[in-house]
C-alpha positions as CSV (number, residue, x, y, z in Angstrom):
1,X,44.5,-10.2,-7.5
2,X,44.5,-13.9,-6.1
3,X,41.8,-15.9,-7.8
4,X,40.7,-19.1,-5.7
5,X,37.6,-20.5,-7.8
6,X,36.6,-23.5,-9.3
7,X,38.2,-25.9,-11.6
8,X,37.6,-29.7,-12.1
9,X,40.1,-32.5,-11.7
10,X,40.3,-36.0,-11.2
11,X,41.6,-36.8,-7.7
12,X,39.6,-39.5,-6.6
13,X,42.8,-41.4,-5.7
14,X,43.8,-38.7,-3.4
15,X,42.7,-37.8,0.4
16,X,41.1,-34.8,1.2
17,X,43.7,-33.6,3.4
18,X,46.6,-34.5,0.7
19,X,44.6,-32.6,-2.0
20,X,44.5,-29.8,0.6
21,X,47.9,-29.5,1.7
22,X,49.3,-29.9,-1.8
23,X,46.8,-27.4,-3.3
24,X,47.8,-25.1,-0.4
25,X,51.5,-25.4,-1.2
26,X,51.1,-24.9,-4.7
27,X,49.1,-21.7,-3.9
28,X,51.9,-20.4,-1.6
29,X,54.7,-21.2,-3.9
30,X,53.1,-20.2,-7.0
31,X,52.2,-16.5,-5.6
32,X,55.2,-16.2,-3.8
33,X,57.8,-17.0,-6.4
34,X,55.6,-14.9,-8.9
35,X,55.7,-11.7,-6.6
36,X,59.7,-11.9,-6.1
37,X,59.9,-12.7,-10.3
38,X,57.6,-9.8,-11.3
39,X,60.5,-7.5,-8.8
40,X,63.0,-8.4,-11.3
41,X,60.8,-7.7,-14.3
42,X,59.7,-4.6,-12.9
43,X,63.4,-3.7,-12.4
44,X,64.0,-3.9,-15.9
45,X,60.8,-2.5,-17.9
46,X,58.9,-1.0,-15.1
47,X,55.4,-2.0,-13.5
48,X,53.2,-0.9,-16.1
49,X,54.8,-2.9,-19.1
50,X,55.3,-5.9,-16.8
51,X,51.6,-6.1,-15.9
52,X,50.8,-5.7,-19.4
53,X,52.4,-8.7,-20.7
54,X,52.1,-10.8,-17.5
55,X,48.5,-10.5,-17.8
56,X,47.9,-11.2,-21.8
57,X,50.4,-14.0,-21.0
58,X,48.7,-15.1,-18.1
59,X,45.5,-15.4,-20.4
60,X,46.9,-18.3,-22.1
61,X,47.6,-20.3,-19.0
62,X,44.0,-19.6,-17.6
63,X,42.5,-20.4,-21.2
64,X,44.0,-24.1,-19.8
65,X,41.0,-24.3,-17.2
66,X,38.4,-23.7,-20.2
67,X,39.0,-27.3,-21.3
68,X,37.5,-28.4,-17.6
69,X,34.8,-25.8,-17.2
70,X,33.2,-24.9,-20.7
71,X,30.4,-23.5,-19.4
72,X,29.3,-19.6,-20.5
73,X,28.3,-16.7,-18.6
74,X,25.6,-14.4,-19.2
75,X,26.6,-11.7,-21.2
76,X,23.8,-9.0,-20.5
77,X,24.3,-5.4,-20.1
78,X,24.7,-5.3,-16.3
79,X,27.2,-8.5,-16.5
80,X,29.0,-6.3,-19.2
81,X,29.5,-3.1,-17.4
82,X,30.5,-4.9,-14.0
83,X,33.1,-6.5,-15.6
84,X,34.6,-3.5,-17.6
85,X,34.3,-2.1,-13.4
86,X,36.4,-4.8,-12.3
87,X,38.8,-4.6,-14.8
88,X,39.5,-1.5,-14.2
89,X,40.0,-1.4,-10.6
90,X,42.1,-4.7,-10.8
91,X,44.4,-1.9,-13.4
92,X,44.7,0.1,-10.4
93,X,45.3,-2.3,-7.7
94,X,47.8,-4.4,-9.3
95,X,49.7,-1.5,-10.6
96,X,49.7,0.0,-7.2
97,X,51.2,-3.5,-6.1
98,X,53.4,-3.6,-8.7
99,X,55.1,0.1,-8.1
100,X,55.4,-1.1,-4.5
101,X,57.4,-3.6,-5.4
102,X,60.0,-1.3,-7.6
103,X,60.2,1.6,-4.9
104,X,60.3,-0.5,-1.4
105,X,61.7,-4.0,-0.3
106,X,59.6,-7.1,-1.0
107,X,60.1,-8.5,2.7
108,X,58.2,-5.3,3.9
109,X,55.6,-4.5,0.9
110,X,54.2,-8.2,0.2
111,X,53.0,-9.1,3.6
112,X,51.5,-5.5,4.3
113,X,49.7,-5.8,0.8
114,X,48.5,-9.6,1.2
115,X,46.7,-8.2,4.3
116,X,43.8,-7.2,2.3
117,X,42.1,-9.9,4.0
118,X,41.4,-7.9,6.7
119,X,39.6,-5.1,5.2
120,X,37.6,-7.9,2.6
121,X,36.6,-9.5,6.1
122,X,34.8,-6.6,7.1
123,X,33.1,-6.0,3.7
124,X,31.8,-9.6,3.9
125,X,30.8,-8.8,7.5
126,X,28.9,-5.9,6.5
127,X,27.5,-6.5,2.9
128,X,27.3,-10.5,2.5
129,X,26.5,-11.4,6.3
130,X,29.7,-13.4,7.1
131,X,30.1,-14.4,10.9
132,X,32.5,-11.9,13.0
133,X,33.7,-14.0,16.1
134,X,35.8,-12.7,19.1
135,X,38.9,-14.7,18.1
136,X,38.5,-13.5,14.2
137,X,38.4,-9.8,15.9
138,X,42.0,-11.0,17.9
139,X,43.3,-12.2,14.6
140,X,42.8,-8.8,12.8
141,X,44.0,-7.4,15.9
142,X,47.5,-9.1,15.2
143,X,47.4,-8.6,11.5
144,X,47.1,-5.0,12.2
145,X,49.7,-5.0,14.8
146,X,52.0,-6.8,12.2
147,X,51.4,-4.0,9.6
148,X,52.1,-1.1,11.9
149,X,55.6,-2.9,13.0
150,X,56.1,-3.8,9.4
151,X,55.4,-0.3,8.0
152,X,56.8,2.4,10.2
153,X,60.4,3.4,10.0
154,X,61.0,3.6,13.9
155,X,64.2,4.9,13.4
156,X,63.1,8.2,11.3
157,X,60.4,9.2,13.5
158,X,61.6,12.4,14.9
159,X,58.8,14.8,15.6
160,X,55.8,13.1,15.3
161,X,54.8,10.5,13.0
162,X,54.0,11.4,9.3
163,X,53.9,9.7,6.2
164,X,57.8,10.4,5.5
165,X,57.9,7.7,8.6
166,X,56.9,5.0,6.5
167,X,59.0,2.8,4.7
168,X,59.3,2.8,1.0
169,X,56.2,1.5,-0.9
170,X,54.1,1.0,2.2
171,X,51.8,4.0,1.1
172,X,51.6,1.8,-2.7
173,X,50.8,-1.5,-0.5
174,X,48.5,0.3,1.8
175,X,46.7,1.1,-1.3
176,X,46.6,-2.4,-2.4
177,X,45.2,-3.5,1.0
178,X,42.2,-0.4,0.4
179,X,41.5,-1.5,-3.2
180,X,41.5,-5.5,-3.3
181,X,40.0,-5.2,0.4
182,X,37.2,-3.8,-1.1
183,X,37.1,-5.5,-4.6
184,X,37.7,-9.3,-3.7
185,X,34.5,-9.7,-1.7
186,X,32.7,-8.1,-4.8
187,X,34.5,-10.2,-7.3
188,X,33.7,-13.4,-5.6
189,X,30.3,-13.1,-5.5
190,X,30.4,-12.0,-9.3
191,X,32.1,-15.2,-10.2
192,X,29.9,-17.7,-8.1
193,X,27.6,-18.0,-11.7
194,X,28.6,-20.2,-14.4
195,X,31.3,-19.2,-16.9
196,X,33.7,-18.0,-14.2
197,X,36.7,-18.8,-16.7
198,X,35.6,-16.9,-19.6
199,X,35.0,-13.6,-16.5
200,X,38.6,-14.2,-15.4
201,X,40.0,-14.2,-19.0
202,X,37.9,-11.3,-19.8
203,X,39.2,-9.0,-16.9
204,X,42.8,-9.6,-17.8
205,X,42.0,-8.7,-21.2
206,X,40.3,-5.6,-19.9
207,X,42.9,-4.3,-17.9
208,X,45.4,-4.9,-20.5
209,X,42.8,-2.6,-23.0
210,X,43.0,0.2,-20.3
211,X,46.3,-0.1,-19.8
212,X,46.8,0.3,-23.7
213,X,44.9,3.5,-23.5
214,X,46.9,4.6,-20.6
215,X,49.8,4.4,-22.3
216,X,49.4,5.7,-25.6
217,X,47.0,8.3,-24.9
218,X,47.7,9.7,-21.8
219,X,51.5,9.0,-21.3
220,X,51.9,8.8,-25.4
221,X,54.4,6.1,-25.3
222,X,54.7,2.9,-26.6
223,X,54.7,-0.7,-25.0
224,X,57.2,-2.6,-26.6
225,X,60.7,-3.5,-25.1
226,X,63.7,-5.3,-26.3
227,X,65.2,-8.5,-25.1
228,X,64.4,-12.3,-25.7
229,X,65.5,-12.9,-21.8
230,X,62.9,-10.0,-21.0
231,X,60.2,-11.9,-22.5
232,X,61.1,-15.6,-20.7
233,X,61.3,-13.6,-17.4
234,X,57.6,-12.4,-17.9
235,X,56.5,-15.6,-19.0
236,X,57.7,-17.2,-15.6
237,X,56.0,-14.0,-13.8
238,X,52.6,-15.2,-15.6
239,X,53.2,-19.2,-15.2
240,X,54.1,-18.7,-11.6
241,X,50.7,-16.9,-11.1
242,X,48.7,-19.3,-12.9
243,X,50.5,-22.1,-10.7
244,X,49.2,-20.3,-7.5
245,X,45.7,-19.6,-8.9
246,X,45.6,-23.3,-10.1
247,X,46.9,-24.6,-7.3
248,X,44.5,-23.0,-4.8
249,X,41.3,-23.5,-7.1
250,X,42.1,-27.4,-7.1
251,X,42.4,-27.6,-3.3
252,X,39.4,-26.1,-2.7
253,X,37.0,-27.7,-4.8
254,X,38.7,-31.0,-5.6
255,X,38.4,-31.9,-1.9
256,X,35.6,-31.4,0.7
257,X,35.5,-29.7,4.2
258,X,39.2,-28.5,3.9
259,X,38.8,-25.0,2.9
260,X,40.7,-23.8,6.0
261,X,43.6,-25.7,5.6
262,X,44.3,-24.6,1.9
263,X,43.4,-21.1,2.6
264,X,46.0,-21.0,5.5
265,X,48.7,-22.2,3.5
266,X,47.9,-20.1,0.2
267,X,48.1,-17.5,2.7
268,X,51.7,-17.6,3.8
269,X,52.8,-16.7,0.3
270,X,54.4,-13.4,1.9
271,X,56.8,-15.9,3.7
272,X,58.3,-17.2,0.5
273,X,58.7,-13.7,-1.4
274,X,60.4,-12.7,1.7
275,X,62.4,-15.5,1.9
276,X,63.9,-15.0,-2.0
277,X,64.2,-11.4,-1.2
278,X,66.5,-12.1,2.0
279,X,68.4,-14.6,0.1
280,X,69.0,-13.4,-3.3
281,X,68.4,-9.2,-3.3
282,X,70.0,-9.5,0.3
283,X,67.0,-7.2,1.9
284,X,67.4,-6.7,5.4
285,X,65.0,-5.4,7.9
286,X,64.7,-4.4,11.4
287,X,64.1,-7.0,14.2
288,X,60.8,-5.2,14.7
289,X,59.9,-5.2,11.3
290,X,60.6,-9.1,11.1
291,X,58.4,-9.4,14.3
292,X,55.6,-7.7,12.2
293,X,55.8,-9.8,9.2
294,X,55.6,-12.9,11.7
295,X,52.3,-11.3,13.1
296,X,51.1,-10.5,9.6
297,X,51.8,-14.0,8.6
298,X,50.6,-16.1,11.7
299,X,47.1,-14.1,11.1
300,X,46.8,-15.2,7.7
301,X,47.3,-18.4,8.4
302,X,45.3,-18.9,11.3
303,X,42.2,-16.6,10.3
304,X,40.4,-19.4,8.1
305,X,40.3,-21.7,11.1
306,X,38.1,-19.5,13.3
């Protein structure tokens, strides 16, 4: 889940616009590169092990935030149960995301999975009173059209449309769309209180705990792997994800009235992932799929302004 919450940073010597642009660009690069590097790790050790180690390594990077905000949350029974539920659904969402990276093309599944903001907007509208303008609806239609163009293998359609006509990894990416689209609005509300850094760290630890149970109890396999190079690769994934989180968070809360700029820049991270996949993985798509990706990224980039 892409974190965008409060950190404290001394940025008085920089203008609000500069901070917003720099923070958004760091978010875009961090998330975009982390997804690409995660694909390399997944190809070597699988989605479950990649998720387990990157989440735990990410705890150390996120702990740096604690030096800026040392407030503590309330550990009442309701919050403890809630954080365990968040950890479980975060695990399901990330496993689906990494599985889509494993079996599909990054250029296709990254934009589709990132479009969970469509569903998140609808959830926020129904549960948290978010306003919905006509332009917002048009933007959502653009993204939906982009998802359809990107997801469907038009050449594979024969007698009607069925699940087999979806590009590989798309069903998993759509599951990410569903889980994170519902998850994120409630998670953001949960983090509005004090001690948010502790919750962010705990949700990763709980996620790893559920993965251990699944791996050892259900699959009856260990979580070990061989190779120092792989460990460095996992550190890279965790580092760039933390960089994305840091950049966007800094942009949001070290500047005023520039949230839309930060969100717009950060939301274009699938463009980085798709570009890296095009250059280094030699992924090639049909023209209509590139058009779909363009619609998704355009919709994600302009939606914060309306």
